[in-house]
N, C-alpha and C positions, 0 to 999 in steps of 0.2 A: 504493500500500500504506500509505504514511504517513497519507494522507487517511482511509483506512478505519479505521486504528488511532485516529486523532484523534477520529473520529466515535464510535467504540466507547467511548473514554475519557469523552467528553462524556455519552453515554447512561448510562454507569455512574455518573457523578457526579450526574446528575439523579435516577436511581433511589435513590441513597444519600441524597440530600437529602430525597426524598419519604419514605423510610423513617424518617429522623431526625425529620421533621416529624410523621409519623403517630404515632411513639412518644412524642412530647411533647404530644400533644393533651390528654391528661388525665394528671394525676400518677399516677393509679391504674394506668395502662397499664405503668408501669415494672416492677412485680412482681405485678400483679394485685390489689393491696390497694386497697380503696375509700378515698379520702381525703375527709373531710368538713370543710368550712370552716364554723365555727359561732361564734356570739357569745352573750353574755348582756348584756342592755341595761345592767345595772349590777351589779357584784359586791357593791355595798353592800346589795342587796335580800336580806333573810333567806331568803326562799323560793327565789328563783332561784339564788342562790349556794349555799345550804345544802341544797337538795333536788334541784333539776333538774340543776345542773352536775355534781355527783358521780355522779348516775345516768347522765347522758349519757356520761361518761367510762367508767364501769364497764360499761355495756351495749355501748358501741362495742367495747371490748376483748373482751367475750364474743362479739360477732358477727364478730370478726376484721377490723374496720375501724379506720382511723386517724382520729382527730378532733383538731382544733386549735380550742380555745375561747378567744376573746379578750373583753376587757372593754370595752364601748363607753362606759362611764363616764357614762351618761345623756345622751350627745351624738349626735344623729342624723348630724351632719356627720362625726363620727369613725367611726360605723358605715359610712357611705357609702365612706369611705377604706379601711376594713378589707375591705369587699366587693371593692373594686378590687384590693387586694393578693391576696385569695383567687383572684380571676379570673386575675391575673398568674401565680400559682402553679399554675394549671390544676387546681384541685381537682375532684373527681368530681361533687360536689353541695354545695349551700349549705343550711345549717340556720340560719335567722335569726330572732332575737328582736328585733323592731322596737323602737327607742326611741320613735319617733313613729308611731302607727298610721296617721296621715294621710299619711305619707311612703312608704307601701308601694309606690306606683307607681314611685318612683325605683329602689328595690331590684329590683323585678320587671323593669324595663326593662334594668337592668345584666345580670341573669341571662339574660334573653332574648337580648340582643345577643351574649353569650358562649356561648349555647346550652348553659347549665349548668342542670340541674334545681334547683328551689328549694322548700324546705319552710319556711314561716313557722310559728313556734310561740309560743304563750302570749299574744301580742298580735296581735289580728286586724286586718287591713286595714280601714280605714273609708272609703277612697275608692271611690266607685261605679265599678264596672267594672274595678277594678284586677286582681282575680283572673281575670277573663275575658280579660285582655289577653295571657295567655301560657298555652299548653296544658301546660306542665311546671311549674306552681306549685300547691302544695296547702297547706292549713292544718291544724295540730294544736293543739287547745286545749279549751275548754269552752263551754258555753252560759252566757254571762256573767250572764244574769238568774237562772239557777238557784240560784247561791249566795246571792243576796239573798233569793230566795223562801224557801229552806230556813232561812236565818238568821231571817227574819221570822216564819216559822211557829213556830220554837222560842221566840222572844221572846213572841209572842202567847200561846202555851200556858202559858209560865211566868208571864206577867203575870196571866193569869186565875187561876192556881193560887196566887198570892201577893198577896192584897189589900194586905198591908202595904207593898208596893213603891210604892203610890200614897201618898206621904208626906203630901200635903196633902188627900187625899181628894176631889179635884175630878173624878175620873174621866178625867183627861187624862194622857197619858204625856209628861212633860217630859224631853227627851233631848238629849244632845250626840253629835256624830258626827265621827269621824276618817275622812276620805274617802279619802286616798291621792292618786294622780296625777290631776290635772285632765285630762279628755278621754280617759283610759284607759277602754276599754269595760267592764272589770270594775268599776272605781271608780264609773263613772256608773250602771251597772245595779244594783250592790249598794246604792248610796245610794237609788236610786228604789224598788227592790223591797222592801227590808227595812222601810221605813217604810210602804209601800203595804199590807203585810200587816196592819198595825194598822187602817188605814182600811177595808180590805175586811172586817175583823172587827167593824166598827162601834165601834172604840175611837178616841177623839179623841187627837191628838198635838200637841205644841208643841215646835218646834225652838228650843232655847236657844242653840246654837252649832254651827257646822260649820266644819271646817278642812281644807284640802287640803295634801298633802305629796307632791311629785314623787318622793321616795325611799321612801315608805311606812315610815319609819324609827322605831325604838324611841325614839331621843332626841327626835324630834318628838312622839311620843305622850306622853312624859313631860312635856315642856315645856308642851304645850297643856293637858294635864289639870291640871297644877299651877296654871297660870294661871286656868283655869276655876274651880277649887275656891276660889280666893281672890278671884274676881270678885263682882260684885253679885248674880249668880244662882247662885253656888256651892252654896248650901244648898237650892236648888230642884231640882237635878239628880236624876232618878230612874232614869235608864238611860244606859249608855254603849255606843254602837254603834261598832264598829271594823271597817273594811273589809279588814283583814288582821291576822294575829296579831302581827306585828312591832310595829305601833303599839299594839296591845292590851297588849303586855308593858310598854311605856313608861307607859301609862295605869295599869296595875296598880302599877307602882313609885311613881307619884305618889300614888295612893290610899293605899297602905301608909304612905308617908311622912307623909301627912296624917291617918293613922289613921281613914280613911273607908272604909266598905264600900258598894259599889253594884253592882247587876246589870251584868254586862259580857259582851259577846260579840265574837268575832273570826271570821276566815276563814283557813284553810290547814291547821289541825290539825297544826302543828309539834309536835315532842316536848315542847318547853317548855310549850306550850299545854295538853297533856295533863296535865302536872304541876300547872299552875295550876288545872285543873279538879279534879284529885284533892285539892288543898289548899283547895278552896272559894273560890278567888280569881277564878275565871272560870266563867261559867254555861254556856257552850257555844261551839263553833266549827263550821266546816264543812270537811270534808276536800276540799282542792284537790289532786287526785291527781297530784302532780308526777312521781312515779315512772312511772306509766303514760303520762303526757304525754311524758316523755323517751323511753320505749320506743317509743311510737307514732311519734314524730318520727324516730327512727333507723330503724325498720322501713320507713317510707315512703321515707326518704332512700336507704337501701341499694337498695331495689327500683327507685327512680327512676334511680339511677346505673347500674343494670344493664339499664335499658330495659324493665323488667317493669311490669305493672299494679301501682300502688303498694301495694295492700292484699293482693296475692297471697301466700298462705302465712302470713298474719298473723291475729291475733285482731280486727283493726280493720275497720270498715266506713265508707265515705264516706256522709255524710248525703244524703238524697234531695232536698234543697232547692236543689241546684245550686251550693252554696257551695264545693264541692270540699274539704270539711272532715271531719276525724275529731274528734268531740267526746267527751271523757272525762267521765263523770258525777261530780257532787258527792255527798257523803254527810253527813248530820247527825252531829255528835259531841256527846254530852251526858254529864252525870254518870252516867247509867245505862249507857252503852255505850263510854265512852272507853277502857276496858281492851282492847277488841277492836282498837284502832288502835295499841297499843304495839308497837314493833318487837322 
């Protein structure tokens, strides 16, 4: 009889342990709430911290999910550790803004090993085959080239409409360009496509200076523009191209301090950019729709956590090119239509 009781006790203990383990598989299983482990590559980024982070937090609350967003401070190694912590916490799903797009494989491998769905957002993997290595990873972002194409088209149209911008009358656009983060798909595509628009239109271009900045920062934009204005080619600059609004704000500050007015364009359509357009200090920007990128990221994350098709019941569609991506379109913002983008 004692042996039977002993066996019964052991069986009960095994079942209890199994139930405890099953209950701890995902943090969401405790009360049914989906828990999202997320990061921003750097809180110093005007767009990521000022637009996407607050919308991720607001929309997660609206959808009844719990989200924890950490700052990776521009360090891929720090992000790797943060993902390890999220996995240890047994989050339901990961929403990751890569620091280094070339390091996507490391993050994807971690998620795959932990059997946790993964949504990459805003920075797209550049490693060949990385996205195909795991069936539960998707990307939310944009078509990187599109913003440069739109910005370039605006600049070409304005250049043609304003002959006085060609200060030396040589028929060539002498420009400076604030690039942003080297190797970032958006920075590279915008740099290429914005200038290509002039070439495609049969307009000659001359690059006077190009400067990269891993933080896309306003301070960097200010410092470089101030240095360019006092350089040997300072009086030759006819156009300022900025790959984001944050750097454009710094360039505007430097131009105002030097009492110089030059055509200037950015990307992101931040509220401050709309004010600069209204004040005639900025000629155009391109809406980088961070609000809808945030919403798409969470819609996919929540569906993935629930084991549903990621776009089920949403306004989003995956591209047909096999990249497992939702791409939110860019829109041109000009002195004629900027009021439409006011919040």
